[in-house]
C-alpha positions as CSV (number, residue, x, y, z in Angstrom):
1,M,0.0,0.0,0.0
2,T,1.0,3.6,-0.4
3,H,1.7,5.5,2.8
4,E,-1.7,7.3,2.4
5,E,-3.5,3.9,2.0
6,H,-1.6,2.5,5.0
7,L,-2.6,5.4,7.2
8,D,-6.2,5.4,5.9
9,T,-6.4,1.7,6.9
10,I,-5.2,2.4,10.4
11,K,-7.6,5.3,10.9
12,Y,-10.5,3.2,9.6
13,C,-9.7,0.4,12.0
14,V,-9.4,2.7,15.0
15,D,-12.7,4.4,14.2
16,K,-14.5,1.1,13.5
17,V,-13.2,-0.5,16.7
18,A,-14.1,2.5,18.8
19,K,-12.0,1.5,21.8
20,R,-13.8,-1.9,22.2
21,I,-10.5,-3.6,22.0
22,P,-6.9,-2.4,21.7
23,V,-5.6,-1.6,18.2
24,V,-1.9,-2.1,17.4
25,A,-0.8,-0.6,14.1
26,G,2.1,-1.8,12.0
27,T,4.2,1.3,11.5
28,G,7.7,-0.1,10.8
29,S,9.8,0.8,7.8
30,N,13.4,0.3,6.6
31,C,13.6,4.1,6.7
32,T,13.8,5.4,10.3
33,D,12.2,8.8,9.3
34,T,9.3,7.0,7.6
35,A,8.8,4.8,10.7
36,V,8.7,7.9,12.9
37,Y,6.2,9.6,10.6
38,L,3.9,6.6,10.4
39,S,4.1,6.0,14.1
40,Q,3.3,9.6,15.0
41,E,0.4,9.7,12.6
42,A,-1.0,6.4,14.0
43,E,-0.7,7.8,17.5
44,K,-2.7,10.9,16.5
45,Y,-5.4,8.5,15.2
46,G,-5.7,6.9,18.7
47,V,-3.9,3.5,18.3
48,D,-3.1,1.7,21.5
49,G,0.3,0.5,20.3
50,I,2.6,0.2,17.4
51,L,4.4,-2.8,15.8
52,L,7.8,-2.0,14.5
53,V,9.4,-4.5,12.0
54,S,13.2,-4.5,11.8
55,P,14.6,-2.6,8.8
56,Y,14.6,-4.8,5.7
57,Y,16.8,-4.9,2.6
58,N,19.2,-2.2,3.8
59,K,19.3,-4.1,7.1
60,A,21.6,-2.7,9.9
61,T,24.2,-3.6,12.4
62,Q,23.0,-4.3,16.0
63,K,24.0,-0.7,16.9
64,G,22.0,0.5,13.9
65,L,19.0,-1.5,15.0
66,Y,19.2,-0.2,18.5
67,R,19.3,3.4,17.3
68,H,16.5,2.8,14.8
69,F,14.1,1.4,17.4
70,K,15.1,3.9,20.1
71,T,14.5,6.8,17.7
72,V,11.0,5.6,16.8
73,A,10.1,4.7,20.5
74,D,11.4,8.2,21.5
75,S,9.0,9.8,19.0
76,V,5.7,8.6,20.5
77,K,4.1,7.9,23.8
78,V,2.2,4.7,22.9
79,P,3.8,1.3,23.6
80,A,6.0,-0.2,20.9
81,I,6.3,-3.9,20.0
82,L,9.5,-4.9,18.3
83,Y,9.1,-7.3,15.4
84,N,11.9,-9.7,14.6
85,V,11.4,-11.7,11.4
86,P,14.8,-12.3,9.8
87,S,13.4,-14.6,7.1
88,R,11.7,-11.5,5.6
89,T,14.0,-8.7,6.6
90,G,17.4,-10.4,6.2
91,C,18.3,-9.0,9.6
92,N,18.2,-10.7,13.0
93,L,17.5,-8.6,16.1
94,L,19.6,-10.4,18.7
95,P,18.7,-10.9,22.3
96,D,21.5,-8.7,23.6
97,T,20.1,-5.8,21.6
98,V,16.6,-6.5,22.7
99,A,17.7,-6.6,26.3
100,V,19.0,-3.0,26.0
101,L,15.9,-1.9,24.1
102,A,13.7,-3.5,26.8
103,K,14.8,-0.9,29.3
104,H,13.2,1.8,27.1
105,P,10.0,3.0,28.8
106,N,8.0,2.8,25.5
107,V,9.3,-0.7,24.4
108,A,6.7,-3.1,25.8
109,A,7.1,-6.3,23.9
110,I,8.6,-8.2,21.0
111,K,7.0,-10.3,18.3
112,E,9.6,-13.0,17.9
113,A,9.5,-14.8,14.6
114,S,13.0,-16.0,14.1
115,G,11.8,-19.6,14.3
116,N,14.8,-20.3,16.4
117,M,13.8,-21.7,19.8
118,G,17.4,-21.4,21.1
119,Q,17.2,-17.7,20.5
120,V,13.8,-17.5,22.2
121,V,15.3,-19.2,25.3
122,E,18.2,-16.7,25.2
123,L,15.8,-13.8,24.8
124,A,13.7,-14.9,27.8
125,A,16.9,-15.5,29.9
126,K,18.4,-12.1,29.1
127,C,15.3,-10.0,29.2
128,G,13.4,-11.5,32.1
129,D,10.3,-9.4,33.0
130,D,11.6,-6.3,31.1
131,I,9.7,-7.2,27.9
132,A,6.7,-9.3,27.0
133,I,7.5,-12.0,24.4
134,Y,4.8,-12.9,21.8
135,S,5.1,-15.7,19.3
136,G,5.3,-14.6,15.7
137,E,5.6,-18.2,14.5
138,D,2.3,-20.0,14.6
139,G,4.0,-23.4,14.4
140,I,5.9,-22.9,17.6
141,T,3.4,-20.8,19.6
142,L,3.2,-23.4,22.4
143,P,7.0,-23.8,22.8
144,I,7.3,-20.1,23.0
145,L,4.6,-19.9,25.6
146,S,6.4,-22.5,27.6
147,M,9.4,-20.2,27.7
148,G,7.4,-17.4,29.3
149,G,5.7,-16.1,26.1
150,Q,2.5,-14.1,26.8
151,G,0.6,-14.9,23.6
152,C,0.9,-14.8,19.8
153,I,0.6,-12.3,17.0
154,S,-0.7,-14.8,14.5
155,V,-1.4,-15.4,10.8
156,A,-3.6,-18.4,11.6
157,S,-5.8,-16.2,13.9
158,N,-7.1,-14.6,10.7
159,V,-8.8,-18.0,10.0
160,V,-9.2,-19.6,13.4
161,P,-9.1,-16.8,15.9
162,R,-11.1,-18.6,18.6
163,T,-8.8,-21.7,18.3
164,M,-5.7,-19.6,18.7
165,V,-7.0,-17.8,21.7
166,S,-8.1,-21.2,23.2
167,L,-4.7,-22.7,22.6
168,A,-3.1,-19.9,24.7
169,D,-5.8,-20.0,27.4
170,T,-5.5,-23.8,27.7
171,F,-1.8,-23.5,28.2
172,F,-2.2,-20.7,30.8
173,R,-4.7,-22.7,32.8
174,G,-2.1,-25.5,33.1
175,D,-3.4,-28.1,30.6
176,V,-0.2,-28.4,28.7
177,A,-1.1,-31.8,27.1
178,E,-4.4,-30.4,25.6
179,A,-2.6,-27.3,24.4
180,A,0.0,-29.5,22.7
181,R,-2.8,-31.5,21.1
182,M,-4.3,-28.3,19.7
183,Q,-0.9,-27.1,18.4
184,R,-0.4,-30.4,16.6
185,E,-4.0,-30.3,15.2
186,L,-3.4,-26.8,13.8
187,W,-0.1,-27.8,12.1
188,P,-1.6,-28.7,8.7
189,L,-3.5,-25.4,8.5
190,I,-0.4,-23.4,9.6
191,H,1.7,-25.2,7.0
192,L,-0.8,-24.4,4.2
193,L,-1.0,-20.7,5.3
194,F,2.7,-20.5,4.6
195,C,2.9,-22.8,1.5
196,E,3.2,-19.5,-0.4
197,V,4.5,-16.3,1.0
198,N,2.2,-14.6,3.5
199,P,-0.3,-12.9,3.0
200,I,-1.2,-14.8,-0.2
201,P,-2.8,-17.8,1.5
202,A,-4.3,-15.8,4.3
203,K,-6.1,-13.5,1.9
204,A,-7.4,-16.5,-0.1
205,A,-8.7,-18.0,3.2
206,V,-10.5,-15.0,4.6
207,S,-11.9,-14.1,1.2
208,A,-13.4,-17.7,1.0
209,M,-14.9,-17.1,4.4
210,G,-16.7,-14.0,3.2
211,Y,-14.4,-11.3,4.5
212,G,-13.4,-9.0,1.7
213,Q,-12.2,-9.7,-1.8
214,E,-9.0,-11.5,-2.7
215,H,-7.1,-8.5,-4.2
216,I,-3.4,-9.2,-4.6
217,R,-1.0,-6.5,-5.8
218,L,2.3,-7.3,-7.6
219,P,4.9,-8.5,-6.8
220,L,2.5,-10.9,-5.0
221,T,0.3,-13.1,-7.2
222,P,-3.0,-15.1,-6.6
223,M,-2.6,-18.5,-4.9
224,E,-1.8,-21.5,-7.1
225,D,-4.8,-23.7,-7.7
226,A,-3.3,-26.8,-6.1
227,H,-2.4,-24.9,-3.0
228,R,-5.8,-23.3,-2.8
229,A,-7.6,-26.6,-3.1
230,A,-5.5,-28.0,-0.2
231,L,-6.0,-25.0,2.0
232,Y,-9.8,-25.0,1.4
233,A,-9.9,-28.7,2.1
234,E,-8.2,-28.2,5.5
235,M,-10.4,-25.3,6.3
236,K,-13.5,-27.5,5.6
237,K,-12.0,-30.2,7.9
238,L,-11.7,-27.7,10.7
239,G,-15.3,-26.4,10.1
240,V,-14.4,-22.9,9.1
241,L,-15.4,-23.1,5.5
């Protein structure tokens, strides 16, 4: 989306939700000035928090990442969630850097999507209670919860929101075996939601459920027929289609 479309979407969401639930807006960019601009505009619209992806393509050193996130966090008063997804950005936000950023009064949480459980363990060990850890990898949500994670920021929740909430709630009430069963049961859907690059499958899924139309802009393309058929079959199996 263009910056204007991006901000229009955030404003529409805030107005539509009308404070019934918190709204966290993605305002990250690989340009620090742009991330500051988007974050400040979103704050004016009344968001409850911002989600800041690591700079992509141009990447950064760990020092550069620290200064980038600190600059954005300094520019607003709403809580910021760091977003580490090296498979998409080419840049890994390391636990030592997160531990320093976690001391910032506006840095509240991290969406951890490295897919590396060893890194999650290190993150939890080095940050303690200074930062909330949220799973950004649906396939390992339960393992991340077991290391002190507080929830997930999820792709699958676009399709099975109640199930994803139930998985976390089941774990938090102490029924680890049932939560593990749910995680295993969700694996085929999660796999199919990532069989092509996100958000291609997610848009195909929610469109089939009656939420919006499946518009895809280049360089993304519509879902391949074979993948689509497999996704819809799994959705029918789960009773959501």
